Every structure is written in structure tokens, then in C-alpha cells.
N, CA, C and O of each residue as an XYZ file, in Angstrom:
496
protein
N       0.841     -1.176      0.000
C       0.000      0.000      0.000
C       0.886      1.240      0.000
O       1.867      1.305      0.741
N       0.544      2.221     -0.828
C       1.290      3.472     -0.905
C       1.158      4.239      0.402
O       0.155      4.131      1.107
N       2.165      4.997      0.702
C       2.177      5.803      1.912
C       2.885      7.110      1.658
O       2.727      7.729      0.605
N       3.669      7.522      2.639
C       4.402      8.779      2.570
C       5.883      8.514      2.778
O       6.266      7.611      3.522
N       6.709      9.309      2.115
C       8.145      9.295      2.352
C       8.547     10.707      2.751
O       8.195     11.677      2.080
N       9.286     10.813      3.850
C       9.748     12.114      4.332
C      11.222     12.285      3.998
O      12.013     11.349      4.109
N      11.575     13.499      3.585
C      12.982     13.821      3.412
C      13.477     14.557      4.655
O      12.748     14.684      5.639
N      14.694     15.030      4.608
C      15.302     15.694      5.754
C      14.484     16.899      6.211
O      14.259     17.086      7.407
N      14.044     17.708      5.263
C      13.279     18.905      5.602
C      11.987     18.581      6.339
O      11.561     19.339      7.210
N      11.370     17.469      5.996
C      10.141     17.060      6.684
C      10.438     16.713      8.137
O       9.664     17.057      9.031
N      11.561     16.029      8.377
C      11.931     15.695      9.760
C      12.290     16.951     10.547
O      11.937     17.076     11.719
N      12.990     17.876      9.902
C      13.318     19.141     10.558
C      12.039     19.891     10.924
O      11.933     20.451     12.015
N      11.074     19.901     10.012
C       9.802     20.576     10.283
C       9.083     19.930     11.462
O       8.499     20.632     12.288
N       9.117     18.616     11.547
C       8.517     17.941     12.702
C       9.254     18.316     13.985
O       8.631     18.571     15.016
N      10.567     18.348     13.916
C      11.362     18.681     15.093
C      11.100     20.121     15.543
O      11.150     20.430     16.734
N      10.822     20.982     14.585
C      10.537     22.388     14.911
C       9.054     22.618     15.191
O       8.595     23.750     15.349
N       8.321     21.503     15.245
C       6.892     21.516     15.593
C       6.041     22.349     14.627
O       5.105     23.037     15.034
N       6.390     22.268     13.339
C       5.627     22.985     12.321
C       4.257     22.317     12.174
O       4.161     21.103     11.994
N       3.215     23.122     12.254
C       1.840     22.615     12.264
C       1.520     21.760     11.046
O       0.919     20.695     11.186
N       1.907     22.201      9.861
C       1.565     21.434      8.656
C       2.116     20.013      8.733
O       1.396     19.054      8.455
N       3.378     19.872      9.107
C       3.958     18.530      9.164
C       3.376     17.725     10.315
O       3.225     16.508     10.204
N       3.059     18.369     11.386
C       2.424     17.652     12.495
C       1.072     17.100     12.053
O       0.709     15.978     12.406
N       0.326     17.892     11.279
C      -0.978     17.422     10.766
C      -0.798     16.289      9.770
O      -1.554     15.317      9.785
N       0.213     16.414      8.895
C       0.479     15.350      7.915
C       0.773     14.035      8.635
O       0.203     12.999      8.293
N       1.654     14.074      9.623
C       2.004     12.854     10.350
C       0.815     12.315     11.135
O       0.575     11.107     11.136
N       0.077     13.182     11.793
C      -1.091     12.737     12.571
C      -2.132     12.088     11.668
O      -2.728     11.074     12.030
N      -2.349     12.673     10.496
C      -3.319     12.100      9.550
C      -2.838     10.746      9.038
O      -3.627      9.809      8.918
N      -1.551     10.641      8.739
C      -1.004      9.363      8.268
C      -1.168      8.282      9.330
O      -1.544      7.152      9.016
N      -0.892      8.622     10.567
C      -1.040      7.649     11.658
C      -2.507      7.260     11.814
O      -2.832      6.080     11.956
N      -3.387      8.252     11.788
C      -4.827      7.990     11.927
C      -5.326      7.080     10.812
O      -6.126      6.176     11.055
N      -4.847      7.321      9.573
C      -5.296      6.558      8.413
C      -4.483      5.289      8.185
O      -4.656      4.603      7.177
N      -3.592      4.980      9.132
C      -2.771      3.770      9.061
C      -1.913      3.720      7.790
O      -1.747      2.660      7.186
N      -1.371      4.874      7.393
C      -0.464      4.934      6.252
C       0.964      4.753      6.738
O       1.342      5.256      7.796
N       1.741      4.041      5.967
C       3.153      3.867      6.299
C       3.890      5.169      5.993
O       3.721      5.749      4.920
N       4.693      5.615      6.928
C       5.556      6.772      6.726
C       6.991      6.264      6.731
O       7.479      5.758      7.741
N       7.661      6.406      5.588
C       9.016      5.890      5.428
C      10.027      7.023      5.382
O       9.743      8.118      4.898
N      11.207      6.732      5.895
C      12.330      7.652      5.840
C      13.561      6.830      5.465
O      13.960      5.944      6.222
N      14.168      7.105      4.312
C      15.402      6.388      3.982
C      16.479      6.661      5.035
O      16.602      7.783      5.526
N      17.247      5.648      5.372
C      18.252      5.768      6.435
C      19.213      6.922      6.200
O      19.639      7.572      7.155
N      19.561      7.188      4.958
C      20.496      8.279      4.665
C      19.927      9.636      5.082
O      20.686     10.558      5.383
N      18.607      9.764      5.102
C      17.972     11.002      5.561
C      18.251     11.216      7.044
O      18.441     12.350      7.484
N      18.276     10.141      7.807
C      18.575     10.245      9.229
C      19.973     10.847      9.416
O      20.188     11.650     10.324
N      20.919     10.458      8.559
C      22.273     10.999      8.633
C      22.276     12.515      8.469
O      22.987     13.211      9.195
N      21.494     13.032      7.530
C      21.429     14.484      7.324
C      20.743     15.199      8.486
O      21.091     16.333      8.813
N      19.779     14.541      9.100
C      18.923     15.180     10.097
C      19.446     15.057     11.528
O      19.376     16.017     12.294
N      19.959     13.906     11.890
C      20.270     13.570     13.279
C      21.437     14.394     13.800
O      22.503     14.433     13.186
N      21.234     15.042     14.920
C      22.291     15.814     15.568
C      22.454     15.405     17.030
O      23.073     16.120     17.819
N      21.907     14.279     17.373
C      21.990     13.773     18.736
C      20.604     13.482     19.278
O      19.605     14.024     18.805
N      20.566     12.626     20.269
C      19.289     12.178     20.811
C      18.639     13.264     21.650
O      19.260     13.875     22.519
N      17.375     13.477     21.358
C      16.491     14.263     22.212
C      15.203     13.456     22.322
O      14.962     12.561     21.512
N      14.393     13.758     23.295
C      13.122     13.039     23.410
C      12.274     13.234     22.162
O      11.641     12.288     21.693
N      12.254     14.446     21.618
C      11.454     14.717     20.422
C      11.992     13.945     19.219
O      11.216     13.354     18.468
N      13.302     13.943     19.031
C      13.886     13.191     17.911
C      13.574     11.707     18.045
O      13.258     11.049     17.053
N      13.659     11.182     19.241
C      13.336      9.771     19.466
C      11.869      9.495     19.153
O      11.546      8.467     18.558
N      10.981     10.401     19.546
C       9.552     10.235     19.246
C       9.295     10.266     17.739
O       8.492      9.487     17.225
N       9.975     11.164     17.039
C       9.814     11.237     15.579
C      10.255      9.927     14.950
O       9.541      9.367     14.119
N      11.423      9.436     15.337
C      11.909      8.165     14.776
C      10.981      7.005     15.090
O      10.813      6.102     14.271
N      10.387      7.023     16.254
C       9.470      5.947     16.631
C       8.194      5.963     15.799
O       7.493      4.953     15.724
N       7.886      7.089     15.178
C       6.641      7.209     14.418
C       6.813      6.919     12.925
O       5.838      6.964     12.174
N       8.043      6.622     12.486
C       8.300      6.363     11.062
C       9.019      5.030     10.900
O       9.581      4.481     11.848
N       8.984      4.526      9.666
C       9.743      3.329      9.327
C      11.023      3.770      8.622
O      10.966      4.407      7.570
N      12.167      3.435      9.193
C      13.439      3.788      8.572
C      13.793      2.690      7.571
O      13.916      1.518      7.929
N      13.952      3.090      6.326
C      14.246      2.128      5.254
C      15.757      2.020      5.065
O      16.416      3.014      4.760
N      16.306      0.824      5.242
C      17.748      0.669      5.039
C      18.107      0.758      3.554
O      17.282      0.503      2.678
N      19.344      1.123      3.306
C      19.856      1.152      1.936
C      20.172     -0.283      1.519
O      20.761     -1.049      2.282
N      19.776     -0.628      0.311
C      20.166     -1.922     -0.232
C      20.701     -1.706     -1.642
O      20.629     -0.603     -2.183
N      21.226     -2.747     -2.215
C      21.867     -2.630     -3.523
C      20.911     -2.132     -4.606
O      21.279     -1.266     -5.400
N      19.697     -2.663     -4.647
C      18.746     -2.243     -5.679
C      18.397     -0.767     -5.550
O      18.348     -0.050     -6.549
N      18.156     -0.311     -4.329
C      17.838      1.096     -4.110
C      19.020      1.974     -4.537
O      18.826      3.009     -5.175
N      20.220      1.568     -4.192
C      21.412      2.325     -4.573
C      21.555      2.414     -6.088
O      21.910      3.470     -6.613
N      21.285      1.327     -6.790
C      21.415      1.326     -8.250
C      20.371      2.228     -8.909
O      20.688      2.982     -9.829
N      19.133      2.147     -8.438
C      18.073      2.992     -9.012
C      18.382      4.467     -8.759
O      18.194      5.302     -9.644
N      18.851      4.785     -7.564
C      19.216      6.170     -7.256
C      20.397      6.622     -8.115
O      20.420      7.759     -8.587
N      21.356      5.757     -8.316
C      22.501      6.077     -9.176
C      22.085      6.355    -10.608
O      22.615      7.261    -11.249
N      21.135      5.576    -11.110
C      20.622      5.827    -12.458
C      19.933      7.184    -12.534
O      20.023      7.873    -13.551
N      19.254      7.563    -11.475
C      18.611      8.881    -11.436
C      19.662      9.990    -11.442
O      19.472     11.018    -12.091
N      20.758      9.791    -10.731
C      21.833     10.783    -10.737
C      22.409     10.971    -12.135
O      22.759     12.083    -12.528
N      22.503      9.877    -12.880
C      23.003      9.973    -14.250
C      22.020     10.722    -15.149
O      22.430     11.419    -16.077
N      20.734     10.580    -14.875
C      19.697     11.191    -15.712
C      19.440     12.657    -15.375
O      19.063     13.439    -16.248
N      19.641     13.028    -14.122
C      19.336     14.391    -13.662
C      20.630     14.960    -13.081
O      20.979     14.689    -11.931
N      21.314     15.727    -13.866
C      22.681     16.148    -13.547
C      22.815     16.955    -12.252
O      23.831     16.819    -11.570
N      21.855     17.772    -11.890
C      21.968     18.600    -10.685
C      21.534     17.864     -9.417
O      21.650     18.412     -8.321
N      21.057     16.677     -9.543
C      20.508     15.944     -8.388
C      21.612     15.552     -7.411
O      22.767     15.346     -7.786
N      21.212     15.457     -6.144
C      22.130     14.957     -5.121
C      21.801     13.501     -4.823
O      20.709     13.019     -5.125
N      22.752     12.823     -4.233
C      22.554     11.406     -3.918
C      21.397     11.206     -2.938
O      20.576     10.309     -3.130
N      21.324     12.028     -1.897
C      20.258     11.859     -0.911
C      18.894     12.082     -1.554
O      17.968     11.307     -1.313
N      18.755     13.122     -2.365
C      17.471     13.367     -3.029
C      17.095     12.216     -3.957
O      15.931     11.821     -4.021
N      18.082     11.678     -4.678
C      17.807     10.547     -5.570
C      17.381      9.320     -4.774
O      16.508      8.571     -5.213
N      17.979      9.109     -3.625
C      17.604      7.976     -2.775
C      16.194      8.162     -2.237
O      15.415      7.209     -2.212
N      15.853      9.372     -1.806
C      14.497      9.639     -1.322
C      13.482      9.322     -2.413
O      12.479      8.655     -2.155
N      13.733      9.789     -3.612
C      12.782      9.559     -4.705
C      12.731      8.083     -5.114
O      11.653      7.560     -5.395
N      13.872      7.416     -5.150
C      13.888      5.987     -5.489
C      13.138      5.180     -4.429
O      12.406      4.243     -4.747
N      13.331      5.555     -3.184
C      12.636      4.895     -2.083
C      11.121      5.051     -2.236
O      10.373      4.079     -2.132
N      10.685      6.272     -2.480
C       9.250      6.531     -2.647
C       8.688      5.801     -3.858
O       7.569      5.290     -3.816
N       9.458      5.752     -4.928
C       8.996      5.092     -6.155
C       8.747      3.604     -5.936
O       7.858      3.032     -6.567
N       9.506      2.976     -5.066
C       9.310      1.555     -4.759
C       7.881      1.260     -4.321
O       7.325      0.212     -4.652
N       7.302      2.172     -3.589
C       5.986      1.939     -2.985
C       4.879      2.788     -3.591
O       3.707      2.607     -3.262
N       5.242      3.711     -4.474
C       4.252      4.640     -5.005
C       3.876      5.712     -3.998
O       2.759      6.229     -4.016
N       4.814      6.045     -3.119
C       4.576      7.019     -2.051
C       4.504      8.450     -2.576
O       4.940      8.756     -3.686
N       3.945      9.301     -1.744
C       4.019     10.748     -1.895
C       5.194     11.209     -1.044
O       5.362     10.746      0.084
N       6.014     12.122     -1.579
C       7.168     12.646     -0.854
C       6.827     14.020     -0.294
O       6.282     14.873     -0.994
N       7.154     14.221      0.976
C       7.053     15.535      1.611
C       8.466     16.075      1.776
O       9.346     15.396      2.303
N       8.674     17.320      1.312
C      10.004     17.905      1.302
C       9.964     19.415      1.486
O       8.965     20.066      1.180
N      11.057     19.956      1.989
C      11.233     21.408      1.992
C      12.036     21.836      0.765
O      12.172     23.030      0.499
N      12.561     20.878      0.027
C      13.339     21.144     -1.198
C      12.538     20.764     -2.430
O      12.954     19.921     -3.225
N      11.377     21.401     -2.577
C      10.466     21.026     -3.649
C      11.138     21.071     -5.026
O      10.988     20.137     -5.814
N      11.861     22.124     -5.317
C      12.472     22.255     -6.648
C      13.452     21.125     -6.934
O      13.450     20.556     -8.025
N      14.297     20.798     -5.945
C      15.289     19.742     -6.151
C      14.635     18.378     -6.362
O      15.013     17.645     -7.275
N      13.665     18.035     -5.531
C      13.040     16.726     -5.676
C      12.118     16.656     -6.883
O      12.029     15.615     -7.534
N      11.434     17.745     -7.187
C      10.561     17.706     -8.361
C      11.374     17.603     -9.651
O      10.868     17.096    -10.652
N      12.628     18.076     -9.647
C      13.460     17.903    -10.841
C      13.725     16.423    -11.114
O      13.976     16.040    -12.257
N      13.672     15.605    -10.093
C      13.873     14.161    -10.254
C      12.624     13.444    -10.768
O      12.678     12.253    -11.073
N      11.510     14.151    -10.866
C      10.288     13.525    -11.375
C      10.413     13.117    -12.837
O       9.630     12.286    -13.297
N      11.360     13.665    -13.582
C      11.565     13.212    -14.949
C      12.029     11.763    -14.956
O      11.808     11.041    -15.928
N      12.667     11.341    -13.881
C      13.117      9.954    -13.768
C      12.122      9.093    -12.982
O      11.977      7.899    -13.245
N      11.446      9.710    -12.023
C      10.484      8.990    -11.179
C       9.102      9.597    -11.406
O       8.584     10.303    -10.541
N       8.513      9.328    -12.549
C       7.259      9.964    -12.966
C       6.074      9.626    -12.055
O       5.121     10.400    -11.970
N       6.128      8.499    -11.390
C       4.979      8.088    -10.565
C       4.983      8.729     -9.172
O       4.003      8.610     -8.436
N       6.060      9.396     -8.812
C       6.168      9.947     -7.464
C       5.617     11.373     -7.445
O       6.013     12.224     -8.241
N       4.717     11.600     -6.538
C       4.149     12.943     -6.313
C       4.975     13.620     -5.226
O       5.237     13.023     -4.182
N       5.385     14.860     -5.465
C       6.209     15.609     -4.525
C       5.388     16.780     -3.993
O       4.829     17.560     -4.765
N       5.321     16.896     -2.665
C       4.610     17.996     -2.025
C       5.557     18.785     -1.143
O       6.356     18.213     -0.400
N       5.462     20.096     -1.232
C       6.264     20.957     -0.390
C       5.639     21.117      0.972
O       4.427     20.980      1.138
N       6.482     21.410      1.952
C       5.972     21.617      3.307
C       6.015     23.084      3.667
O       5.625     23.460      4.773
């Protein structure tokens, strides 16, 4: 079943208690939607344990990197010259499940839609 994929900006927004992202997460939990975060996103976001950061992590599924995901993201990097590895991984991860991506970097992730046409990108 399709769900949501959060990028680094979405986690930062949750950590900063931004209402829009809090509503998105609450609605996903209420509707029993899977919320995924690629593990590499945690690397960009994590700055040490806090109770809030731990609560955020407990509310999402962290997706580990595997060979297939790495290859699909690499192909996206070849196709979209300005793309970053983390953004390509976020989009490849979402494409696996047909997820909607929530991001604060709408322009960067939407540029990857030429490679991941099925992924819907929403700004926060």
C-alpha cells in the first residue's frame, strides 16, 4: 500500500513543531499509512538524541539502503545532472511503494520527477 516518504526537511519541520507537518504525520497515523524515511535522511537530520527526535523516529519506518535502491538512485543521478545522492535515494525509495514525498526542497526533488514519474512531490 502506498504511503508517505519524508525527506530531511520534513523531519526538521517535525522537530521544529511545524503545524503542517504535524498534521500530515497525525493524519497518516490515523489513516494507518506507512511513513518511510530512507536511512540516509537520518544521517542528514540527526544531531543527537532528544526526546522529540526519538519520538519522531518511533513514528516512522526507517528504510535501510540496499543494492537495488542504490542502483536505481545512481541511475537517477546519471539522468538528472543537478541531483544529489540523498534526493535521488528519497525519490527511489518513494517510487518503490508509489509514495508521496514531503520535502522542503520542492524544486530539487521535483526535478527528479523526470526519472520517477509516478512519485508525487509535495512541499511543506
